[in-house]
DRENFIPA-444446 format. One line per field, with one value per residue (C-alpha): x, y, z; residue number from 0; residue in three letters. Coordinates in Angstrom, 1 decimal, decimal comma. Layout:
x <- X:... $
y <- Y:... $
z <- Z:... $
gutor <- NUM:... $
baro <- Ala:... $
END
This chain:
x <- 129,6:128,6:127,0:129,5:131,3:129,3:130,4:134,1:134,1:137,9:137,3:134,9:134,8:134,4:131,3:132,5:136,1:136,1:139,1:139,1:140,1:141,0:138,2:139,5:142,7:144,0:145,6:147,4:147,3:143,5:142,9:145,4:143,0:140,0:137,9:134,8:133,0:132,8:129,7:130,0:126,7:126,2:123,4:121,5:121,3:123,8:126,2:129,4:131,0:134,7:136,3:138,8:141,3:143,4:146,3:147,4:151,2:152,5:154,6:156,6:154,1:154,2:156,8:157,6:155,8:156,7:154,2:154,8:157,5:158,8:160,5:161,6:164,0:165,9:169,2:171,5:175,1:177,4:174,2:175,5:176,3:175,0:171,7:168,5:167,2:164,4:162,9:161,5:158,9:157,9:155,5:155,2:151,9:153,7:154,3:157,4:160,6:158,8:157,5:160,6:162,0:165,6:166,6:169,5:170,7:170,9:171,6:172,6:175,1:178,3:180,1:179,1:177,2:174,4:173,5:170,2:169,6:169,0:166,1:164,4:164,7:166,2:168,5:171,5:173,9:177,4:179,4:178,6:176,9:178,2:176,8:178,9:176,0:172,5:170,4:171,0:168,5:168,7:167,2:166,5:165,2:163,4:163,9:162,0:163,5:162,6:164,8:161,9:162,6:160,2:158,9:159,6:162,3:161,8:163,2:164,5:165,3:167,8:167,9:171,0:169,9:171,8:172,6:171,5:168,3:166,7:163,9:162,0:163,6:161,7:162,7:163,0:163,8:161,4:158,5:157,1:153,5:150,9:147,1:144,5:142,4:139,3:140,3:137,5:137,5:139,4:141,6:145,1:147,9:150,8:152,3:155,1:157,1:159,2:160,9:163,1:166,6:165,6:162,3:160,6:157,9:155,6:155,5:152,5:152,2:150,8:150,7:151,7:151,9:151,6:148,0:145,9:142,9:142,7:143,1:144,8:144,7:147,2:146,4:148,3:149,2:149,8:151,2:148,8:147,9:144,5:142,4:140,1:138,2:137,9:141,1:141,7:144,8:144,0:144,1:147,0:148,9:151,1:151,2:154,2:153,2:155,5:155,0:156,0:156,6:156,3:157,6:158,4:157,5:158,6:158,1:160,7:160,0:161,3:160,3:160,0:158,5:155,8:155,6:152,2:151,7:147,9:147,6:145,1:142,2:140,2:137,4:137,4:136,0:137,5:135,6:135,1:134,6:131,2:129,0:128,0:130,1:129,0:131,7:131,7:133,8:134,4:133,4:136,8:138,6:141,8:141,8:144,0:144,1:142,5:139,1:138,7:140,6:138,7:140,1:139,0:140,8:140,9:142,2:143,5:147,1:149,0:146,8:143,7:144,3:145,5:142,7:142,0:139,2:137,0:134,2:130,9:128,9:130,6:128,0:128,9:132,4:133,4:135,4:138,3:139,9:143,4:142,8:145,6:145,5:141,6:142,1:139,1:140,0:138,1:138,4:136,5:135,7:132,5:129,9:127,6:125,3:124,7:124,7:124,9:125,0:126,6:126,5:129,3:129,5:133,1:133,9:136,9:137,7:140,7:143,0:141,8:140,2:137,4:137,7:135,6:134,1:132,3:130,8:130,9:128,5:130,2:127,7:129,4:127,9:129,3:130,2:129,6:132,5:131,9:132,6:129,6:129,6:126,2:124,4:121,8:118,5:119,3:122,5:120,6:117,5:115,4:113,1:111,0:110,7:108,4:110,2:107,5:108,0:108,3:111,6:112,2:109,8:111,1:111,0:112,9:114,1:117,0:117,6:120,7:120,9:123,8:123,9:125,8:124,2:124,6:126,8:128,2:124,8:123,7:124,0:124,6:123,7:125,3:125,3:128,8:128,7:129,6:128,6:125,1:124,9:123,0:120,3:119,7:120,0:119,5:118,3:121,4:119,4:116,7:118,1:115,2:116,3:114,8:115,0:117,0:116,5:113,9:114,4:114,1:113,8:114,4:117,9:118,7:116,6:118,7:121,0:123,1:123,7:125,9:124,5:126,9:125,9:128,4:128,1:129,4:131,8:135,5:136,7:133,7:132,2:130,3:128,4:127,2:124,3:123,5:120,3:119,1:116,9:114,8:113,2:109,7:108,0:105,7:103,5:105,6:106,3:103,8:103,8:105,6:104,9:107,8:106,6:104,7:102,9:102,1:101,4:99,6:98,6:95,8:93,8:90,1:87,7:89,7:87,8:86,8:89,8:92,4:95,5:96,1:99,3:100,7:101,2:103,7:104,6:106,9:106,7:109,6:107,5:107,1:104,3:100,9:102,3:103,7:100,8:99,4:96,0:95,5:92,3:91,2:90,0:87,4:85,9:86,0:83,6:85,8:88,8:89,4:92,4:93,6:93,9:96,6:98,7:98,3:97,2:94,9:92,4:89,7:86,3:83,9:84,0:86,4:85,7:88,5:88,4:90,9:93,6:92,0:93,6:92,9:94,1:95,3:95,4:96,5:94,3:96,4:95,4:93,1:91,3:92,7:92,9:96,3:96,4:99,8:100,0:98,3:97,6:97,4:95,7 $
y <- -142,1:-139,1:-135,8:-133,6:-136,4:-136,4:-133,1:-134,5:-136,5:-137,1:-139,8:-142,9:-145,4:-149,2:-150,0:-153,4:-152,6:-149,1:-148,3:-144,6:-144,8:-142,0:-141,7:-138,8:-136,8:-134,7:-131,2:-129,8:-126,1:-126,4:-128,0:-129,2:-130,3:-132,5:-133,0:-135,2:-137,6:-141,4:-143,1:-146,8:-148,6:-152,2:-154,6:-153,6:-150,1:-148,7:-146,2:-144,2:-141,2:-140,6:-137,3:-137,9:-135,2:-135,7:-133,5:-133,5:-133,5:-131,3:-132,8:-130,8:-130,9:-127,4:-125,5:-121,8:-119,5:-116,0:-113,3:-111,2:-113,0:-110,0:-107,0:-103,9:-101,2:-98,3:-97,2:-94,3:-94,8:-94,6:-95,4:-95,9:-99,4:-101,6:-100,3:-102,5:-101,8:-104,2:-107,1:-110,4:-112,3:-116,0:-117,8:-121,5:-122,8:-125,5:-124,9:-124,8:-125,4:-126,7:-122,9:-121,2:-119,7:-119,0:-116,9:-117,2:-115,4:-118,4:-116,5:-113,1:-112,2:-113,5:-110,2:-110,3:-106,8:-107,9:-110,0:-111,2:-111,5:-115,1:-114,7:-111,5:-111,4:-107,9:-107,3:-105,0:-103,4:-104,5:-102,3:-99,1:-99,7:-98,1:-97,7:-100,4:-102,7:-101,0:-103,7:-106,7:-109,5:-111,7:-114,9:-115,5:-118,9:-119,7:-122,9:-124,1:-126,0:-129,2:-128,7:-127,9:-125,2:-122,9:-124,1:-120,6:-118,1:-114,6:-112,3:-108,8:-106,4:-103,8:-100,8:-98,5:-94,9:-93,2:-89,6:-89,0:-91,2:-89,7:-91,8:-90,5:-91,3:-92,2:-90,5:-94,0:-97,4:-98,9:-97,3:-98,6:-97,9:-99,4:-99,4:-101,1:-103,8:-101,8:-98,7:-97,1:-97,4:-94,5:-94,1:-92,6:-95,0:-92,9:-91,1:-92,1:-89,4:-89,5:-86,9:-86,5:-85,2:-82,2:-81,7:-80,9:-83,5:-84,6:-88,3:-90,6:-93,4:-96,8:-100,1:-102,9:-106,0:-107,2:-106,5:-109,6:-108,5:-105,0:-103,7:-100,4:-97,8:-95,1:-91,5:-91,4:-87,8:-87,3:-90,7:-91,0:-94,5:-95,1:-98,3:-99,6:-102,3:-103,8:-105,2:-108,4:-109,0:-112,8:-113,2:-110,9:-109,4:-107,4:-106,5:-105,7:-103,2:-102,7:-99,1:-97,4:-93,7:-92,8:-89,6:-88,3:-89,3:-91,9:-92,9:-93,7:-95,7:-95,7:-98,3:-98,7:-101,0:-100,3:-102,6:-102,2:-103,8:-104,6:-104,2:-106,5:-105,4:-107,6:-108,6:-112,3:-113,9:-117,2:-120,1:-123,6:-126,5:-127,1:-125,3:-128,4:-131,5:-134,5:-136,7:-139,5:-139,4:-142,2:-141,4:-142,5:-140,0:-138,6:-135,2:-132,7:-134,9:-133,3:-134,9:-132,7:-130,0:-127,2:-125,4:-122,4:-120,9:-117,1:-116,0:-112,7:-112,0:-111,4:-110,3:-110,2:-114,0:-114,9:-117,0:-117,6:-119,9:-119,6:-121,6:-119,6:-122,3:-124,4:-126,9:-127,3:-125,9:-129,3:-128,3:-125,9:-125,0:-123,9:-120,5:-120,8:-124,5:-124,9:-128,2:-129,2:-130,8:-132,1:-130,4:-133,2:-136,8:-137,6:-139,9:-141,6:-142,7:-138,9:-137,1:-138,5:-135,4:-132,0:-129,1:-126,7:-123,5:-122,6:-119,2:-118,4:-114,8:-113,1:-110,2:-107,8:-104,2:-104,7:-108,4:-111,0:-114,2:-117,3:-120,2:-123,9:-126,2:-129,4:-132,0:-134,4:-137,9:-139,5:-143,2:-145,7:-147,8:-150,8:-149,0:-150,4:-154,2:-156,0:-156,1:-158,7:-157,5:-159,7:-161,1:-164,4:-166,0:-168,8:-171,0:-174,0:-176,7:-179,6:-182,9:-183,8:-180,8:-181,9:-181,9:-178,6:-176,7:-173,2:-172,5:-169,1:-166,1:-164,3:-160,6:-158,6:-154,9:-152,9:-149,2:-149,2:-149,6:-151,7:-154,7:-153,3:-153,9:-157,3:-159,9:-163,6:-165,9:-169,0:-171,6:-171,8:-175,2:-177,6:-180,7:-179,5:-179,0:-182,1:-181,2:-177,5:-175,3:-171,5:-169,6:-167,5:-164,4:-164,3:-165,7:-168,3:-171,4:-174,8:-178,4:-180,9:-183,8:-185,1:-184,3:-186,7:-185,1:-188,5:-188,3:-184,7:-182,0:-178,9:-177,5:-174,3:-172,7:-169,8:-167,8:-165,6:-162,6:-161,3:-158,4:-158,3:-155,4:-155,3:-156,1:-157,9:-157,3:-159,8:-160,5:-163,5:-164,4:-167,4:-169,4:-171,9:-174,4:-176,3:-179,6:-179,9:-183,3:-184,9:-188,0:-190,2:-193,2:-195,8:-197,0:-200,1:-202,5:-203,8:-207,4:-208,8:-211,4:-210,7:-213,9:-213,4:-216,0:-215,3:-217,3:-218,0:-216,1:-212,9:-209,8:-207,2:-204,9:-207,4:-206,8:-208,9:-207,4:-204,3:-203,8:-201,1:-199,4:-196,3:-193,9:-192,2:-188,9:-186,2:-184,7:-185,3:-187,5:-189,7:-189,7:-193,3:-194,7:-198,6:-200,5:-204,0:-205,4:-206,8:-205,4:-207,9:-208,0:-209,8:-207,4:-203,7:-202,1:-198,5:-196,7:-194,3:-196,7:-200,0:-201,7:-204,7:-205,5:-207,9:-206,3:-209,2:-212,3:-214,4:-218,0:-220,4:-221,5:-222,7:-220,3:-217,4:-214,5:-210,8:-208,3:-204,9:-202,0:-198,6:-195,6:-192,6:-189,1:-189,0:-192,1:-194,1:-197,9:-199,4:-203,1:-204,2:-206,9:-210,0:-210,9:-214,6:-215,3 $
z <- 44,1:46,3:45,8:43,6:41,9:38,6:37,4:36,8:33,7:34,3:36,9:37,3:40,3:39,8:41,9:43,0:44,0:44,8:42,5:41,1:37,4:34,9:32,3:30,4:29,8:32,6:32,1:35,1:33,5:33,4:36,8:39,3:42,2:42,2:45,1:45,4:47,7:47,4:48,8:49,9:50,5:51,8:50,8:53,9:52,8:55,4:53,7:54,4:52,6:52,2:50,6:48,0:47,1:44,0:43,0:39,5:39,2:36,5:33,6:31,1:28,2:27,1:25,3:25,9:23,4:22,4:22,0:20,1:17,9:16,1:17,7:16,1:17,5:16,0:17,3:16,7:15,7:18,8:21,1:24,6:25,6:28,5:28,4:27,5:24,1:23,8:26,0:24,6:26,5:26,3:28,6:29,6:30,8:32,9:36,7:38,8:37,1:34,1:33,7:34,3:31,0:30,1:26,9:24,7:21,4:18,8:15,6:14,3:16,9:15,6:16,3:20,0:19,8:21,9:24,8:26,5:30,0:30,6:33,1:32,1:28,3:28,2:25,2:26,0:23,5:24,2:21,7:19,8:16,4:13,1:9,7:8,3:9,0:8,6:10,4:12,8:12,9:16,0:16,8:20,5:21,9:25,1:26,9:30,1:33,0:31,6:28,3:26,0:23,7:22,0:18,6:17,1:18,0:18,7:15,9:16,9:14,2:15,1:12,7:12,8:11,9:9,1:9,4:5,9:6,2:9,2:10,7:13,7:17,1:20,2:23,3:25,0:23,6:26,1:27,8:31,2:32,0:34,4:34,7:37,1:35,5:36,6:34,6:32,6:28,9:27,2:30,4:29,6:30,1:29,0:26,1:23,7:21,8:18,7:16,6:13,3:13,5:11,3:13,2:10,0:9,9:12,9:13,5:13,2:15,7:15,5:17,4:15,1:17,4:21,0:21,5:20,5:22,6:21,4:24,9:23,8:21,1:20,3:19,2:15,7:16,3:20,0:20,8:23,9:24,6:26,2:27,1:24,4:26,4:29,7:31,0:32,9:35,1:35,4:31,8:30,9:33,8:31,3:27,6:25,4:22,6:19,7:18,6:15,3:14,5:10,8:9,1:5,5:2,1:1,3:5,0:7,4:10,6:14,1:16,7:20,4:22,9:25,6:28,6:30,4:33,6:34,2:38,0:39,8:41,8:44,2:41,7:42,2:45,5:46,6:45,0:46,4:43,9:45,3:47,7:49,8:50,8:52,7:54,5:57,0:60,2:62,5:65,9:67,3:65,0:66,8:68,0:66,3:63,1:59,8:59,0:56,1:54,1:52,7:49,7:47,8:44,8:44,2:40,7:42,1:42,8:45,9:48,9:46,7:46,1:49,7:51,1:54,9:56,4:59,3:60,9:60,5:62,4:65,0:66,8:70,2:69,7:68,6:65,6:64,6:61,5:60,5:59,1:56,4:55,2:55,8:57,9:59,8:63,2:66,3:69,7:71,4:70,9:68,6:70,1:67,5:70,3:71,2:67,8:64,4:62,2:62,1:59,8:59,5:57,4:56,3:55,0:52,8:52,7:50,7:52,0:49,5:50,2:50,6:51,2:49,3:50,5:49,8:51,9:52,1:53,9:55,1:56,3:58,6:59,2:62,4:61,6:64,2:65,4:67,7:71,1:72,9:73,9:74,0:77,4:78,3:80,0:82,9:84,4:85,1:83,9:85,8:83,8:84,6:81,9:82,2:81,3:79,0:76,8:73,2:71,3:69,1:71,5:72,4:76,2:76,7:74,6:76,1:74,9:74,6:73,3:71,6:71,6:68,4:64,9:61,8:61,9:65,2:66,9:64,9:67,6:67,2:70,2:71,1:74,1:75,5:77,0:74,3:76,4:76,4:72,7:72,2:74,8:74,2:71,1:70,5:67,4:66,7:65,5:68,0:71,1:71,6:73,5:72,5:73,2:71,0:73,1:75,7:79,3:82,1:85,6:87,3:85,7:86,0:87,3:86,7:84,0:84,0:80,7:79,6:76,7:74,8:72,6:70,1:67,8:64,3:64,7:64,2:66,6:68,0:71,4:73,5:76,7:78,7:80,9:83,0:82,4:85,1:83,7:86,2:85,1:86,2:87,0:84,8:85,5:83,3:85,8:87,0:90,7:91,3:94,2:96,2:95,5:92,7:95,1:98,9:101,1:104,4:106,9:109,4:111,9:111,5:113,7:114,1:115,0:112,8:112,2:112,8:110,7:107,8:106,4:104,7:100,8:99,6:96,3:95,2:92,3:90,8:90,2:92,7:94,7:93,4:90,5:93,3:95,5:95,7:96,7:97,2:96,5:96,2:93,0:92,9:96,1:98,8:101,7:104,2:103,9:103,9:102,4:103,5:100,4:101,7:103,7:102,0:105,4:104,7:107,7:108,3:107,7:108,5:110,3:108,5:107,8:106,9:103,2:100,9:99,4:97,7:95,9:96,3:93,8:94,7:92,3:92,4:91,8:90,6:91,3:88,4:89,8:87,0:88,0:87,7:88,6:89,9:92,6:94,0:97,7:98,6:101,8 $
gutor <- 0:1:2:3:4:5:6:7:8:9:10:11:12:13:14:15:16:17:18:19:20:21:22:23:24:25:26:27:28:29:30:31:32:33:34:35:36:37:38:39:40:41:42:43:44:45:46:47:48:49:50:51:52:53:54:55:56:57:58:59:60:61:62:63:64:65:66:67:68:69:70:71:72:73:74:75:76:77:78:79:80:81:82:83:84:85:86:87:88:89:90:91:92:93:94:95:96:97:98:99:100:101:102:103:104:105:106:107:108:109:110:111:112:113:114:115:116:117:118:119:120:121:122:123:124:125:126:127:128:129:130:131:132:133:134:135:136:137:138:139:140:141:142:143:144:145:146:147:148:149:150:151:152:153:154:155:156:157:158:159:160:161:162:163:164:165:166:167:168:169:170:171:172:173:174:175:176:177:178:179:180:181:182:183:184:185:186:187:188:189:190:191:192:193:194:195:196:197:198:199:200:201:202:203:204:205:206:207:208:209:210:211:212:213:214:215:216:217:218:219:220:221:222:223:224:225:226:227:228:229:230:231:232:233:234:235:236:237:238:239:240:241:242:243:244:245:246:247:248:249:250:251:252:253:254:255:256:257:258:259:260:261:262:263:264:265:266:267:268:269:270:271:272:273:274:275:276:277:278:279:280:281:282:283:284:285:286:287:288:289:290:291:292:293:294:295:296:297:298:299:300:301:302:303:304:305:306:307:308:309:310:311:312:313:314:315:316:317:318:319:320:321:322:323:324:325:326:327:328:329:330:331:332:333:334:335:336:337:338:339:340:341:342:343:344:345:346:347:348:349:350:351:352:353:354:355:356:357:358:359:360:361:362:363:364:365:366:367:368:369:370:371:372:373:374:375:376:377:378:379:380:381:382:383:384:385:386:387:388:389:390:391:392:393:394:395:396:397:398:399:400:401:402:403:404:405:406:407:408:409:410:411:412:413:414:415:416:417:418:419:420:421:422:423:424:425:426:427:428:429:430:431:432:433:434:435:436:437:438:439:440:441:442:443:444:445:446:447:448:449:450:451:452:453:454:455:456:457:458:459:460:461:462:463:464:465:466:467:468:469:470:471:472:473:474:475:476:477:478:479:480:481:482:483:484:485:486:487:488:489:490:491:492:493:494:495:496:497:498:499:500:501:502:503:504:505:506:507:508:509:510:511:512:513:514:515:516:517:518:519:520:521:522:523:524:525:526:527:528:529:530:531:532:533:534:535:536:537:538:539:540:541:542:543:544:545:546:547:548:549:550:551:552:553:554:555:556:557:558:559:560:561:562:563:564:565:566:567:568 $
baro <- Unk:Unk:Unk:Unk:Unk:Unk:Unk:Unk:Unk:Unk:Unk:Unk:Unk:Unk:Unk:Unk:Unk:Unk:Unk:Unk:Unk:Unk:Unk:Unk:Unk:Unk:Unk:Unk:Unk:Unk:Unk:Unk:Unk:Unk:Unk:Unk:Unk:Unk:Unk:Unk:Unk:Unk:Unk:Unk:Unk:Unk:Unk:Unk:Unk:Unk:Unk:Unk:Unk:Unk:Unk:Unk:Unk:Unk:Unk:Unk:Unk:Unk:Unk:Unk:Unk:Unk:Unk:Unk:Unk:Unk:Unk:Unk:Unk:Unk:Unk:Unk:Unk:Unk:Unk:Unk:Unk:Unk:Unk:Unk:Unk:Unk:Unk:Unk:Unk:Unk:Unk:Unk:Unk:Unk:Unk:Unk:Unk:Unk:Unk:Unk:Unk:Unk:Unk:Unk:Unk:Unk:Unk:Unk:Unk:Unk:Unk:Unk:Unk:Unk:Unk:Unk:Unk:Unk:Unk:Unk:Unk:Unk:Unk:Unk:Unk:Unk:Unk:Unk:Unk:Unk:Unk:Unk:Unk:Unk:Unk:Unk:Unk:Unk:Unk:Unk:Unk:Unk:Unk:Unk:Unk:Unk:Unk:Unk:Unk:Unk:Unk:Unk:Unk:Unk:Unk:Unk:Unk:Unk:Unk:Unk:Unk:Unk:Unk:Unk:Unk:Unk:Unk:Unk:Unk:Unk:Unk:Unk:Unk:Unk:Unk:Unk:Unk:Unk:Unk:Unk:Unk:Unk:Unk:Unk:Unk:Unk:Unk:Unk:Unk:Unk:Unk:Unk:Unk:Unk:Unk:Unk:Unk:Unk:Unk:Unk:Unk:Unk:Unk:Unk:Unk:Unk:Unk:Unk:Unk:Unk:Unk:Unk:Unk:Unk:Unk:Unk:Unk:Unk:Unk:Unk:Unk:Unk:Unk:Unk:Unk:Unk:Unk:Unk:Unk:Unk:Unk:Unk:Unk:Unk:Unk:Unk:Unk:Unk:Unk:Unk:Unk:Unk:Unk:Unk:Unk:Unk:Unk:Unk:Unk:Unk:Unk:Unk:Unk:Unk:Unk:Unk:Unk:Unk:Unk:Unk:Unk:Unk:Unk:Unk:Unk:Unk:Unk:Unk:Unk:Unk:Unk:Unk:Unk:Unk:Unk:Unk:Unk:Unk:Unk:Unk:Unk:Unk:Unk:Unk:Unk:Unk:Unk:Unk:Unk:Unk:Unk:Unk:Unk:Unk:Unk:Unk:Unk:Unk:Unk:Unk:Unk:Unk:Unk:Unk:Unk:Unk:Unk:Unk:Unk:Unk:Unk:Unk:Unk:Unk:Unk:Unk:Unk:Unk:Unk:Unk:Unk:Unk:Unk:Unk:Unk:Unk:Unk:Unk:Unk:Unk:Unk:Unk:Unk:Unk:Unk:Unk:Unk:Unk:Unk:Unk:Unk:Unk:Unk:Unk:Unk:Unk:Unk:Unk:Unk:Unk:Unk:Unk:Unk:Unk:Unk:Unk:Unk:Unk:Unk:Unk:Unk:Unk:Unk:Unk:Unk:Unk:Unk:Unk:Unk:Unk:Unk:Unk:Unk:Unk:Unk:Unk:Unk:Unk:Unk:Unk:Unk:Unk:Unk:Unk:Unk:Unk:Unk:Unk:Unk:Unk:Unk:Unk:Unk:Unk:Unk:Unk:Unk:Unk:Unk:Unk:Unk:Unk:Unk:Unk:Unk:Unk:Unk:Unk:Unk:Unk:Unk:Unk:Unk:Unk:Unk:Unk:Unk:Unk:Unk:Unk:Unk:Unk:Unk:Unk:Unk:Unk:Unk:Unk:Unk:Unk:Unk:Unk:Unk:Unk:Unk:Unk:Unk:Unk:Unk:Unk:Unk:Unk:Unk:Unk:Unk:Unk:Unk:Unk:Unk:Unk:Unk:Unk:Unk:Unk:Unk:Unk:Unk:Unk:Unk:Unk:Unk:Unk:Unk:Unk:Unk:Unk:Unk:Unk:Unk:Unk:Unk:Unk:Unk:Unk:Unk:Unk:Unk:Unk:Unk:Unk:Unk:Unk:Unk:Unk:Unk:Unk:Unk:Unk:Unk:Unk:Unk:Unk:Unk:Unk:Unk:Unk:Unk:Unk:Unk:Unk:Unk:Unk:Unk:Unk:Unk:Unk:Unk:Unk:Unk:Unk:Unk:Unk:Unk:Unk:Unk:Unk:Unk:Unk:Unk:Unk:Unk:Unk:Unk:Unk:Unk:Unk:Unk:Unk:Unk:Unk:Unk:Unk:Unk:Unk:Unk:Unk:Unk:Unk:Unk:Unk:Unk:Unk:Unk:Unk:Unk:Unk:Unk:Unk:Unk:Unk:Unk:Unk:Unk:Unk:Unk:Unk:Unk:Unk:Unk:Unk:Unk:Unk:Unk:Unk:Unk:Unk:Unk:Unk:Unk $
END
């Protein structure tokens, strides 16, 4: 798991298979996007990083909820029709159609005196009211786009004012006010006003529901509504206050509704999930294809929450960013062999006045691909090997290099010629050639091998070189006379130096190993043998005697005596 993963307890990664599993309950309403790096490391310590972005799809797991649940309004007899008298509001935490609320009157409207606007929750009076019925209690339900209905209905109490029982009457059934969320405490929002028909008593005002956070207070005498604490548009973009006016003793009450819109100000900067992200990108990544998607969230609304992206640092102008979607793309190809790491600073800025911003550092590691084949140091090697070299002896190391890294640069060597596999071997990791079988120059004095180096990339790359093996001679062959016995006949009383005969021998070796010298064993005073030519001549006056053998031996170039043939004279 990469940097930034550990802060999410909702997910875990199987270290063997790489499967991403859910380890805790997800809630689209709390967080709908997760982004974290996954680090893969091989046994050799090489690693790569991929960025994972998970979008949590909303399901309809929240019912609409009214707040407030109770609404009160006082209407005069013969109140004008087709005007909104009160609005009910329900919210649903789900998104899209699952969070869209529709309203309906489900009880208390048997006479059809009221209707509710399905999308807005505004309740309209459809027929004039009379004192025949002093109060109407309506039950209004809220249903979301997935069919879930609110667990509790809104209850609207409509009181019909009696001419003999004169409660205070508000100037408006509904008041619409607005205030910025950065308003100071005790800022005036607006004033409501109610009066009795007789005008004898002054009304006293109170907020009896609709303000759970205590944002507002009302002056009980003047009806002026002011801020009571700091406001927060992101928590409550609007508030519905149920306001009462009281007069008389015993008291009588009139009711109205105050709808306060809390206006957004740019008080939230765009926020990234983390300030530093590390990703790996293959050096053959396509141009124009996103390699990363930057995402910053801004809790503000409208332009204050609209985020645009830019590259604050862009090494070599190699990258570009989509200003709206945050996609990082390449403008030119990467090259691992030139540069392995880049650091980009991505800025996120909203459209508020003044704009707010935050930064993300994106560390990019260029991942090697097998785009460089191996190359041998030499196209052709020449090596001399003496034929007496012992089996399993190493006689040459060929070497190839690969500009890639990791498995893409791990080379394996082999000898291409299968017919020579019983004579020569090669260590696959080092490229060292060795003998598997004794050589014999007298049978074959030259071999041509093709050595292939293959990397371990996918797909693999390879290169070949030629190795010419010249077998050098060793003195591994004795001289051989052309005859085992030489017979010469001569006359008596020949002069000194007269030719007796010639002996001859051959040697399969070469050069010095085949240079022969002849000698007589034992030394005979009557004859002389030319050590180089093998010519035998009379050395002294020769007296006829019965048959006598003379032994001829070789002396090799180390003066070692090698008896080989007999001369009969």
